N, C-alpha and C positions, 0 to 999 in steps of 0.2 A: 451494707448488704446484710440481710438477716442470715442467721445460721442456716436455716432450711434451704435458702437459695444457694448459699456457699456449698453445702453438703450436696445438694442436687446438681449443681454445675460441676463440682469436682468429679463426682461419679460419672457424669455424662462424658466429661473430657477424657477420663481414664478408659472408658468404653471406646470412645472414638479412636484414641491412640491404639488400644489393643486391635481394634478392627483393621486399622492402617497397617499395623505391624503384622497382622495375620495375612494379610494379602501378599505382602512382601516375602514372608516366611514360606508361604505355599509354593511360590516361584523359585525358591531357593532350597527346597527339600528339608524344610524345617517346620515347626508348628509352634504356635503360641497358645498356651492354656489347654494342652492336649487332654482329651477325656481319658479317664481310667488311671490317672497318675495319682499316688497318694504318698504323703510323707509318713514316717513311721518314728516314733520316739522323739529323741532330740534332734533328728536330722532336720537341719534348716537350709542346707545348700542344694539339696536335690531331692527329687520325688522318684518313685519307682512305679512303673506300670504293673497293675495287679495281675495281668496275665502273661505279658511278654517278658517281664523283668527288665525292660529297658529303662533308662535313667532320663530324666530331664532336669535341667538345671533351674534352680530358683533365682530369679533375679529381683533383689530387693531395691525398692525406691524410698528415699527419705526426702521429700521435697518441702522447701519452705515457701509459703505463699504469703506475700504481703499486700496489704490494702493500704491506700493512703488517700488523704483528703486535704486539700488546702495547700499553702505554700506555693513554691514555684512549679511543682509537678501537677499534672492534671489528676483529677480523681479517677480511681480504677483499681484494678488488680494486677499484680505482677508476680512472676515466679522468679525465685532467686535459687539457683542450683550451684553449689560450691563445689569445685574440683578439689581434688586432694591437695592440700597445702596451699589453696588459692582462694579466690572468691571475687566478689565485684562489689563496687561502692557506688552510691549515687548521692548527690548532694542536693539538699532541699532545705528550705527555711520554714520554720514554724508549721510543718505539716503534721497532721495526725495520722499516725500509721499503726496498723495491726499486723502482726505476724502469727500465722498458723503453720503447724507442721503436718504433713500428710505422709503416712507411711503405709506402703502396700508392697505386695510381691506378686510376681507372675511367673509360673512355670513355663520354661522354653525347652523344646526338643530341639537341640542343634543339629545340623546336617551331619550325616556320617559318610565315610567313604564307601 
């Protein structure tokens, strides 16, 4: 896969994921990537709405994406997400693989009482 295709597909899937989460959030009195929120200074965990002063949580993602060709596995792209203190392993023989990391964050206004 060429870099431009990888970048394009990654961004499309992030957008699809955000849109799916947005629909769920709206049904549950929350919002994904709400307008008007800004981070200030070294603040990385939350954003503040410029008018209302409400906070939104910043959720950070760090995803390892691997591509492989040959060996016992079929060619393709896979995503490896490691839980804290854990992970997953796959066995394959003589396969060529490449790993890329994607980091991004999305502000989320969580439901309130």
